[in-house]
N, C-alpha and C positions, 0 to 999 in steps of 0.2 A: 630147800630154799623156795621162796615164793616165785611166782611167775613174774616176769618183767611187765609192768604196765606199759601199754602201747596207746599212743595217741591215734586218731582217726588216720593220720599220715603214715603211721607205723614207727614213729620214733619215741624213744623213752624221754619223758619230761620229769625232771626232778620236783617241779611243783605239784604234779598230779599224783606221785607216788605216795605222799603222806595221806592222801585221802584213803587209800586203801589200808594204811596203817591205822587210821582212825576207824574204819569199817570193822576190823578184827579187834581193835582195843576195846570197842564198846559193843561188838556183836550186832552190827547194823545189818539185818537181813541175812546174817550168816551166823554160825556159832562163834561165840567169843573165843578168841585165841590169841593169847598174849604173845606167844613166840612168833607167830605169823605177823603180828603188829610190829614187833620189835625188827624183824626181818626187813619188813617194807620201810620203816623208818631209817634203818641202817643203809639200805639201798639209796634212798634219797640222800643221806649224809654224804655217801661216797661220791656223789656227783657234784662236788663243789663246795658243800658245807653250807649252802644257803638253806636248806631245808632238812628237817628230820633229825639232826644231831641231838638237840635237846630232848626231842620226844623220845628217842631211843635210850638215851642215858638216863631219863627219868626212871625207868623201870629197875635199872640196875642200883641207882643211887638210893632209892627208897624201898627196894625189894618188893615191888608191886608184881606180883605174878611170877616172879623169878627170884632166886637167892640174892641177897644184897651183895653188891659187888662194886666197891667204890672205885677200885683200879679200872675196871672196864668202863664205868660212868665216866671217870676222868679222861679216858682215851676217846671216848665219843665226844665229850664236851670240847676237847682240844681240837677237834676237826671243824668246829664252827668257823666259818669264813669271818675273820675279824679285820679285813682290810678297810671296810668303810664304816665300822661301828666302834663305839667304845666298849671293849670287851668286858671290862671291870663292871660297868654299869649293867650290861647284858647278864653277866653272872649273878650280880646282886638281885637284880629283878627276878631272873630265873629261879634263883634259890627260894626267894619268898613265895613266888606264885606256884612252884612245883611242890614245895613242902606243903603248902595248903592244899593242892590238888590231891596230894597223897592221902592227906586226912579226910578229904571229901569222899574218898572211896568207901568209907564206912560212916562217915558223919555228913549227912545231907545238908545239915545246917551250914556247913562251910561253903556250899556252892554259891550262894547269892553274894556273899562277901567277896569271894574270888572274882565274880563277874563285875562287881562294883569297882574293885581295885583295878582290874585290867582296863574297864571302860574309861576310868579317870585319865588314863594315859592315851588311849586309842582315840578318844573323842576329840582331842585337841593336838594330836600328835604331829611333830614336824617329820621331815623325810627320815632323818636318822632314827628317831624313835619307832617310826613304822618298820624300818629295816630290822632294828633290834627285836621287836615283837614278832615279826616274820621269823627271824633265826630261832626264836624261842617257840615256834609252832604255835603262835597266838596272833596271827594276823586278824584282821576284822572278820574275814570269812571263816577263819578257824574258830575264832571266839564265838560267832554266831552258831556254828555247827555244834560246838560244845554245849552252848546254852540250850539249843533245841534238844539235844539228847538228855541233858539233865532235866529239862522241863517235862519230859514224858512221866516223871514221877509225881507230877501235879502240884509242885511247889508254887504257890501264887507269886512270890517274889521273882523267882526264876523265869516265870512266864512273863513278868513285867519286863525283865531285862532282854528277853527275846524281842518283844515289841519295841523296846527302846532301841536295840541295835538295828532293827529295820528302820526306824525312825532316822537314825544317824548314818544311814548309808552303808551298813556292813554287808549289805547284798545289793547286787546290780539289777534286781528285778524291777520292772517298770512300775508296778502298783505297790511300792514298798509301804506307803502310808496306809493302804487299805489292809495289807498283810499285817502291819503293826497293830492296827485296830483289832483284828481277830485275837492276837496274843493278849492285848490289854484287856479285851473283854473277858477271856478266860481268867486272867488274873484278878479282875474286878469281881467277877462272880465268885471267886475263891476268897474274897475279903481283902484284897490288896489296895490299900488306900490311894497310892499314888496313881494306879490304874483307874480307880473309881473317879478321881478327879479328872484325869485325862478323857474318860468317856463323858464327863459332864462338859468339858470344853468342846468336845466334838459334837455333841447334841446342841450345845448353845450356839455354835458358829456354823454348824453344818459342813463339816469337813470329814476327811478320811473315810468317805464312802457312805455317810449317812445324812439325812436331811435335817434341818433344824427341827428341834422338838423340845420346846422349853420345859415341859414337865418331866421329861426324861432327864434333862440336864439337871433340874432341881434334885431328882431323886438320887442320881449318882453323886452329886455335890453333897447332899445331906449324909449319905452313907459314908463319905470319906470324912466330912467335917466331924461326925460323931466319933470318929477314931482319933480326932485330934489333928487331922491334916490341915496345916495352916493355909495351904494354897486353896483348898476347897472352901475353907471359911471366907477367904477374901473374895473368891469368885461367886459364891452364892450370896454373900452380903451385897456385892454389886448389883446382882439381879433384883434383890429387894429394894435396893436404894434407888436404882434409876427407874424401876417399873416399866421397862420397855418390853421385856420378854413375859413377865409375869405381872400381876398387881403389886405395886409398890407396898412395902411395909417397913417403915422406918424403925419400928421397935425391934424387928428381927434383924434388920440390917445393922443397927447399932450393936445389938448383942454379939453378932458375928465379927463386926470389926473390932470390937473390944477384945474378943478371944483372940483374934489374929494379932492385934497390936501387942497383947500380952506375950505372944510367941515370937515377937521381934519383927513383924511384917511391918515396914515403914509405910507401905502404900495405905495401910489402914488408918494411919494418923491423918492423912489428907482428907479422907471421908469424914472422920470424927470432927475434924476442925470445921468442915462445912456444916455438919449436923448441928453443932452447938452454935456456930455462927448464925445459921439461918432459923434455928429453932424447929428443926424437923423432927417432930415427935417428942421434943423436950422443950422446956423453957429455954429461950436464947441465953447464952452464957458467954459473953465476949472474953471473959478471963480464962475459962476452959478452952475456948476455941483457940486462943493464942498459944495456950501450953501445948496443944497438939500441932498447930501450924509451925511453931518455932523450931520443930525438929529439923535442923540442918539448914535454915534459912537465915540469910544475912542481908536481905534487900530491903528491909523495912524495920521500923522500930515498934516496940509494943504499944507505945503511946498513940502513934499514927494508925495502927491497926485497929485497936480497941476503940478509938474515936470514930473510926469509919464504921466499925460494927454497931456501936451505940446509935449512930445516926440512921443506919439502915433499919435497925430494930424499931426506932421510933417512927419512921416512915411506913414501915409495914403495918404498924398498929393504926396510924392515921388512915390508911387505905383499906382497913379491914372490913369496912362496911360497904364499900363500892366495888363493883365488878370491873376488871379490867377489859380491854378490847384486844382480840387476837386476830392476826392476819396470817392466813396460810398461803404459801407460795411454792410452786414447783420451780425450784431455784436453777437447777441444771441436770444434765445427764452424764454420768460417768460410764464410758464404754467398757466392757468386760468386767472381770472381777471374779473372786474366789478361785484363783488358779485357772481361769479359762472356762469355769463351769457355767458363768452367766454371760448373757449378751450385753447387759448393761445394768445400771442402778439408777433410778430416778431419785434426785436429791431434793427433798422437801425440807422447807424451813418454816418455823412459825414464830411470829414476833408478838410480844405483848408491849402495851403502852405505859405501864406503871408498876411500881414495886408491889409485888403480891405473889404469893406462892401459888404456881400452877404445877400440879402434880398428876400422875396417872391420866395424862391426856391421851385420849383414844379418838382418832378422826377416821371414819370410814369414807373413802372417796371412790368414785368411778372415773377411770381414765378412758379417754377415747382418742383415736387417731382419725386422720382424714379418710381413710378407707371404710370407717364405720366400725371398726373392731373396738370392743369395750372390755373393761376388766375391773372388778371391785377389790379393793385393798384396804386393810386396817393400818393405820399409821399409828405407832406408839412412841411417844416423846419422853425423854428424861425430864425431871423437874427443872424449872427455870423461873426467872423473875423475881428471885428472893432477896437480891442484893445488888449492889452497884460496883462490885469489885472487878467486873469486866475481865474475867479470866476463867480458864477452865480448872478443873480439879488439880492439874499439874502445873499451873502457873502460866500457861500460854494465853496470850491475849485473845479474848473472845467476849462477845457481847453477852451480859448477864440476862438480857432480855429476849434472848433467842435460844431455841432448841432446833436440832435438825434429825432427820430420819432418812434412811435409804430404802427404796423399794427394790429388791432383787428381781430381774427379769430373766427368765430362761429362754424367751423367745424375743425377736426384734420388733414386735408389734408396737411397743411404746419407747423405742430407742432413738427416734429421730427428734433432735431438739427443735422446738418451734412447731412440731407436727402434732403434738399431744395437749389436750385440754382436760381439765378435770372438774368435777362438781363434788361438793360436800354433801354426803347423804345423811351423816349423823355425826355427832361429837359429844363426848362427856369428859369431864375432868374434875379433879378435887381442887377447888378454889379456896384458898384460905381455910383449908380444913373441911370444906363442905362440898358434898357431890353435887354437880350442876349438869344440866342438859344445855349444851352451849347454843344449839340452834334455837331452842325455845326461848332462851333469854336473850338471843340476838347478839352475843358478844364474840362470835367468830364469823369470819367472812373470807372468801378467797381474794387474793391479790388481784387488783386490776390495774394493769399498766396505765400510767398517767392519771390515775384517779387521785384527786387532791388528797 
């Protein structure tokens, strides 16, 4: 018989004993020993039926490492504490999962589907479901332990699930998202598309222990999109459409949005509607814009929308030969940000005075505070000024003649509202399809309070 597991205080704990069962079941730092594993699981089962019963019964029910013995399996399963769970649901789930686990002993391709199946329940589990899975030996910590063991075989999809489990709180470690990133990177480097998309998001937004790196984001999104990952398609398309992190490219954006739309991504329709409404990289097509916009909308008619579109198109054409005037303003300061990693974010806005496409706007500014500290930053703005709909891509009210940008600050130097001034050092943009130096043409200036 195995030794009794003792806690630091010297008492036997049913919740800890199955860990030793797992250690011997999979040979973690000890020789693999099925009988030792069964003994530990049985010992836990005997202490109230909350743990170990299903783990022990599994070996006998499917003949894993011991002769198949359905009678003994039934005896162990009958010891499960059923006082606060639906035992029939538990048996049904247990049969499905453990039958698959038995097959996974020799078929590694079964492992990722098992983890996916279990996670569907655990990620949104109520209290009773959590108890059921705990009785099955598949609590969140148990499932993470199993996934990490299987991940040692190098399966990229299993590595993805390990990262996914850290993300969803299957472990109590403090830096769970950074640990998740380590596993996602392993999976991504092995070609797993969901992980590649997640790395793209991490580099785009500067989270999970990495700094913002737009080109790295593009690289990972591209790798995932080439494998048909629809989330990567829309994420990369957004980068090319907004032109905030990288130079905008409407043709690439439209191709990616179309691919995502064909895969059922409703978000892509919103971008395609704007592209055809505004004529971004294509000839403005109000009928086609309506076809994309109409998905799920009931707040307007085709006639009113297309009439608005035609009027905006006409006014854009009338303004094509004249340049707009742009005004840049340090609107406000948001304290904190990015989960506490930032001290503040300076909120800049830029306004235009007429209907005209302003895209790829890059403004280099120098910020100064009263103590004499200064810093230079490049502001990148999403396209604006192309219509009079006065709404965001998602229908929220917002001026069509305005765009906004945040400047993340890791120190407090420029975090005091009213204590910071700025000057424009340089500015470029694509105005009505033509590249312009904005200071040379005199069409951008800083906002001056009370200036007519």
